[in-house]
C-alpha positions in Angstrom: 35.7 27.3 227.7 36.8 26.1 231.1 33.8 28.2 232.6 31.4 25.8 230.7 33.0 22.8 232.6 32.5 24.7 235.8 28.9 25.3 235.0 28.4 21.6 234.2 29.9 20.5 237.5 28.4 23.4 239.5 31.9 24.3 240.8 34.9 26.4 240.2 37.3 23.5 239.7 38.8 24.9 236.6 40.8 28.1 236.3 38.7 30.5 234.0 39.0 34.0 233.0 38.4 36.3 230.1 41.9 36.6 228.4 43.1 37.3 224.9 45.2 34.2 224.7 44.7 30.6 225.9 44.5 29.9 229.6 44.5 26.2 230.1 47.8 24.4 229.5 47.2 21.1 231.2 44.4 18.6 231.4 42.5 18.4 234.6 39.8 16.3 235.8 37.1 18.1 237.8 35.5 16.6 240.8 32.6 14.4 239.8 29.1 15.4 240.7 26.2 13.1 241.4 22.5 13.8 240.5 20.2 11.6 242.5 17.1 10.6 240.7 18.1 12.5 237.6 16.1 10.1 235.5 14.4 6.8 235.4 15.6 3.8 233.4 14.0 0.4 233.6 11.5 1.6 236.3 14.4 2.6 238.6 15.7 6.0 239.6 19.2 6.6 238.3 21.9 8.6 239.8 23.9 10.4 237.2 27.7 10.8 237.7 29.3 13.6 235.7 33.0 13.9 235.1 34.4 16.8 233.2 38.0 16.7 231.7 39.1 20.3 231.1 41.8 20.3 228.3 43.9 22.9 226.5 42.1 24.2 223.5 43.2 24.0 219.9 44.4 26.1 218.2 46.3 27.1 221.4 48.2 30.4 221.7 51.3 28.9 223.3 51.3 25.1 222.7 51.9 23.1 219.5 49.2 20.8 218.1 51.4 17.8 218.8 51.7 18.8 222.5 48.0 19.4 222.9 47.1 16.1 221.2 49.6 14.2 223.4 48.4 15.9 226.6 44.7 15.1 225.8 45.6 11.5 224.6 47.4 10.7 227.9 44.5 12.2 230.0 41.8 10.3 228.2 43.7 7.1 228.7 44.3 7.9 232.4 40.9 9.1 233.4 38.7 7.1 230.9 40.7 4.2 229.8 38.7 1.5 231.6 35.2 3.0 232.3 35.1 4.7 229.0 33.8 8.1 227.7 30.2 8.6 226.8 30.6 12.1 225.2 33.4 14.6 224.2 31.9 18.1 224.3 33.6 20.6 222.1 33.1 24.1 223.5 33.1 26.9 221.0 31.9 30.6 221.3 28.9 31.2 219.1 29.9 34.8 218.6 33.5 34.1 217.3 33.5 32.3 214.1 36.6 30.4 213.1 38.1 31.2 209.7 40.0 29.3 207.1 42.0 26.1 208.0 41.6 26.8 211.8 37.9 25.8 211.4 38.7 22.1 210.9 41.6 22.0 213.5 39.6 21.2 216.6 37.3 18.8 214.8 40.3 17.2 213.0 42.1 16.7 216.4 38.8 15.1 217.9 38.8 12.7 214.9 42.3 11.8 215.6 41.8 11.3 219.4 38.5 9.4 219.2 39.0 7.5 216.1 36.2 6.3 213.7 33.4 6.7 216.1 34.1 10.3 216.9 30.9 11.7 215.4 28.7 9.5 217.5 30.6 10.6 220.7 30.9 14.3 220.1 28.6 17.3 220.6 29.4 21.1 220.2 28.4 23.4 223.0 28.0 26.9 221.6 28.5 29.4 224.5 27.4 33.0 224.3 24.6 31.9 221.9 22.7 35.2 222.6 25.4 37.1 220.8 25.1 35.0 217.6 23.6 38.0 215.6 24.6 36.8 212.2 23.2 33.3 212.6 26.6 31.7 211.3 26.0 28.8 213.9 23.1 27.6 211.8 25.5 26.7 209.0 27.5 24.6 211.3 24.5 22.6 212.3 24.3 21.0 208.8 27.6 19.4 209.6 27.1 18.5 213.3 24.0 16.8 214.3 24.6 17.1 218.0 24.8 20.7 219.5 23.8 22.6 222.6 23.3 26.3 222.9 24.2 28.0 226.1 22.5 31.3 226.8 23.8 33.3 229.8 21.1 36.1 229.7 18.0 35.3 231.7 19.1 31.8 232.9 20.6 31.1 236.2 23.7 28.9 236.3 21.6 26.0 237.7 19.2 26.4 234.8 22.0 26.4 232.2 23.6 23.5 234.0 20.3 21.4 233.9 19.7 22.2 230.2 23.2 21.2 229.2 23.1 17.9 231.2 19.6 17.1 229.8 20.9 17.4 226.2 24.1 15.3 227.1 21.7 12.5 228.5 19.7 12.7 225.1 23.0 12.1 223.2 24.0 9.3 225.5 20.7 7.6 225.1 20.9 7.9 221.4 24.2 6.0 221.5 22.6 3.3 223.6 24.9 4.1 226.5 27.9 2.9 224.5 31.3 4.3 225.6 34.7 4.8 223.9 37.6 3.3 225.8 41.2 4.3 225.5 44.5 2.5 226.0 
């Protein structure tokens, strides 16, 4: 999941490896990147600044829900307290369905962290979308309006990055550029 943050930033800021257990234990803000002339708004070229906060996932193999929630809450207040957060991106592998009660845990945590406006400021990034053989992800799309599919095969990292950023901008525009602030 940290690798998705690296793709978005075009960097290797976050430790990422294929592992059977959770890797990320602490929140970390990746270096922000700027895209000059990314889009036009009001007849002017706009530079897009992207910041990615890598967080421990939940459920986590070694950390309690309380610890993960507190870690993320403090990081949101520290990094996005004044300027605000445009979008929270929940990263989920498309080829690994969650079962039972675990399915609601990441969503439930986002609801707790972002409050009543969580759905307007959350999107799901499904990684490994080319491996979604059974199509179970399509069932999820009835619940979540905002989603992004990341296909690794046939796309360069810069192509993946651009597609993800374009979708994020669409979601931010739909929200009329509103942000969530944290205390």
